[in-house]
C-alpha positions as CSV (number, residue, x, y, z in Angstrom):
1,H,124.5,80.5,51.5
2,Q,122.9,78.6,54.4
3,V,120.5,80.8,56.6
4,R,120.4,80.3,60.3
5,R,117.0,80.8,61.8
6,R,116.5,81.2,65.4
7,A,114.8,78.2,67.1
8,S,111.3,79.4,67.5
9,K,109.8,79.2,71.1
10,P,107.4,76.3,71.7
11,M,103.9,77.4,71.6
12,T,102.4,77.6,75.3
13,S,99.3,75.6,76.2
14,E,96.5,77.2,77.8
15,K,97.1,74.7,80.7
16,E,100.8,76.0,81.2
17,K,99.5,79.5,80.7
18,Q,96.8,78.9,83.6
19,K,99.4,77.1,86.0
20,K,101.6,80.5,85.5
21,V,98.7,82.4,86.8
22,Y,98.2,80.1,89.6
23,C,101.9,80.2,90.7
24,H,101.5,82.6,93.7
25,P,102.6,81.4,96.7
26,A,99.2,82.3,98.3
27,L,97.4,79.9,96.0
28,F,100.3,76.8,96.7
29,G,98.3,73.6,97.5
30,L,94.9,74.6,96.4
31,S,93.4,72.1,94.2
32,D,92.2,72.7,90.8
33,A,88.5,73.2,91.8
34,A,89.7,75.3,94.8
35,L,91.8,77.8,92.6
36,M,88.6,78.0,90.2
37,S,86.4,78.9,93.1
38,V,88.9,81.9,94.2
39,Y,89.0,83.4,90.4
40,K,85.4,83.1,90.0
41,V,84.7,85.7,92.8
42,T,88.0,88.1,92.5
43,G,89.4,90.0,89.8
44,V,92.8,91.0,88.1
45,K,94.0,94.3,87.8
46,K,96.3,94.9,85.1
47,V,98.6,98.0,84.8
48,Q,100.9,99.1,82.2
49,P,104.7,100.6,83.2
50,G,104.4,104.0,84.9
51,E,100.7,103.3,86.2
52,V,99.9,103.3,89.8
53,L,98.7,99.9,91.2
54,V,98.3,101.2,94.8
55,K,98.9,104.7,96.3
56,E,100.7,105.7,99.2
57,G,98.0,107.1,101.9
58,D,95.3,105.1,100.7
59,S,93.1,103.3,103.4
60,D,91.6,100.6,100.7
61,Q,91.6,97.0,102.3
62,R,92.3,95.0,98.9
63,I,95.1,92.3,99.0
64,F,97.0,92.3,95.6
65,L,98.7,89.1,94.8
66,L,101.3,90.0,91.9
67,L,100.7,87.3,89.3
68,D,103.1,88.9,86.5
69,G,105.3,91.8,86.3
70,A,107.3,94.3,88.2
71,A,106.5,97.2,90.6
72,Q,108.4,99.6,92.1
73,L,107.7,100.7,95.7
74,L,108.0,104.4,96.5
75,E,108.1,105.9,100.1
76,R,107.8,109.5,101.0
77,R,110.7,110.1,103.5
78,N,111.5,113.7,104.8
79,G,109.5,115.0,102.2
80,R,111.1,113.1,99.2
81,T,110.3,110.4,97.3
82,A,112.2,107.2,97.7
83,K,112.3,104.0,96.1
84,A,112.2,100.9,98.1
85,E,112.0,97.4,96.6
86,V,111.2,95.9,93.5
87,L,108.3,93.4,93.7
88,R,107.7,90.6,91.1
89,Q,105.7,87.6,90.4
90,G,104.7,86.0,93.8
91,D,105.0,89.0,96.3
92,T,102.0,90.5,97.9
93,I,100.5,93.9,98.7
94,L,98.8,93.9,101.9
95,G,95.5,95.9,102.6
96,A,95.8,99.0,104.4
97,S,94.4,97.7,107.7
98,S,97.7,95.7,107.8
99,F,99.5,99.2,108.8
100,E,99.7,100.9,111.9
101,N,97.6,104.1,110.7
102,G,95.3,102.0,108.5
103,K,97.1,103.9,105.4
104,R,99.3,102.3,102.8
105,T,102.7,103.3,103.5
106,A,104.1,103.0,100.1
107,S,102.9,103.5,96.2
108,A,103.5,100.7,94.0
109,V,104.4,101.8,90.3
110,A,104.6,99.3,87.4
111,L,107.8,98.9,85.9
112,E,106.6,96.4,83.3
113,P,102.9,95.2,82.7
114,V,101.7,94.0,86.0
115,S,98.6,91.5,86.5
116,A,97.5,91.2,90.3
117,L,94.5,89.1,91.6
118,V,92.5,91.4,94.0
119,L,91.4,90.2,96.8
120,D,88.8,92.3,98.9
121,E,86.3,91.5,101.7
122,G,83.7,90.7,99.4
123,S,85.7,88.3,97.4
124,L,87.3,86.8,100.3
125,N,83.9,86.2,102.2
126,A,82.6,84.5,98.9
127,I,85.5,81.9,99.1
128,P,84.6,78.7,101.3
129,P,86.2,78.9,104.5
130,H,88.5,76.0,104.5
131,I,89.8,77.7,100.9
132,Q,90.1,81.0,103.0
133,S,92.1,79.5,105.7
134,A,94.6,77.7,103.2
135,I,95.1,81.2,101.6
136,Y,95.7,82.9,105.1
137,R,98.2,80.4,106.1
138,N,99.9,80.6,103.0
139,L,100.1,84.3,103.4
140,N,101.3,84.1,107.0
141,D,104.0,81.8,106.0
142,G,105.5,83.9,103.3
143,S,105.2,87.0,105.8
144,Q,107.0,85.0,108.2
145,R,109.7,84.1,105.7
146,R,110.3,87.5,104.6
147,L,110.5,88.6,108.2
148,G,113.1,86.0,109.0
149,Q,115.0,87.0,105.6
150,A,114.9,90.8,106.7
151,A,115.9,89.8,110.2
152,A,118.9,88.0,109.3
153,K,120.0,90.8,106.8
154,L,119.6,93.4,109.7
155,A,122.2,90.9,112.0
156,S,124.4,90.6,108.9
157,L,124.4,94.5,108.3
158,S,124.9,95.1,112.5
159,D,127.8,92.7,112.4
160,R,129.5,94.4,109.5
161,N,129.0,98.0,110.8
162,E,130.5,96.5,114.2
163,R,133.5,95.3,112.4
164,L,133.9,98.5,110.3
165,T,133.6,101.0,113.4
166,S,136.3,98.5,115.1
167,L,138.8,98.9,112.3
168,M,138.3,102.6,112.2
169,T,138.8,102.9,115.8
170,H,141.8,100.6,115.7
171,L,143.4,102.6,112.8
172,L,142.8,105.7,114.5
173,E,144.4,104.2,117.8
174,T,147.5,103.0,115.8
175,R,147.8,105.8,113.3
176,G,145.9,108.8,114.9
177,Q,148.8,111.4,114.0
178,T,148.6,110.4,110.5
179,Y,145.0,110.7,110.1
180,S,144.3,113.5,112.4
181,G,143.9,116.2,109.8
182,S,141.6,114.1,107.7
183,E,138.3,115.6,107.0
184,M,136.9,112.6,105.8
185,I,137.8,110.5,108.8
186,H,136.8,113.5,111.0
187,V,133.1,113.4,109.7
188,I,133.5,109.4,110.0
189,L,134.3,109.7,113.5
190,I,131.5,112.0,114.3
191,G,128.8,109.6,112.9
192,I,130.5,106.7,115.3
């Protein structure tokens, strides 16, 4: 008998591990020396699945750069907790001052082990100004990209809604008698 063995994964070198950790868009374009200066003054927060990374309503000003893992954003809506988006490696959780009331608007709960670089006022002030500027520029560029994507998605959904409304109106105009007794159609029309 011939035994089949799974191909083993090649060992990851220390340098490859470091490059993975440095793969956050806020750190793009920084030299190794600049990255080291950032890592010397910042910390990494690690949380396990089910643990809270940030809590809705908190007013802390820390910025979390997700280096690894995934976290579910949870928001309170109409007295209920609702799932928002899932954050992954490369995403950023901004400080509470970024929000209108100065408090976090969502909680982030780890879905899998998460490692996040933590930037607070003290660590940012300890980073040389030209590196701070590069990080802020990268964060701004990332935010602009996400806003652009959200605006495009909103426009697409709006167009789709208009098409559906037009089709429903046309359907009712052409086959009104057939559907006049339909409760489902009546409920849809109330929403239009």
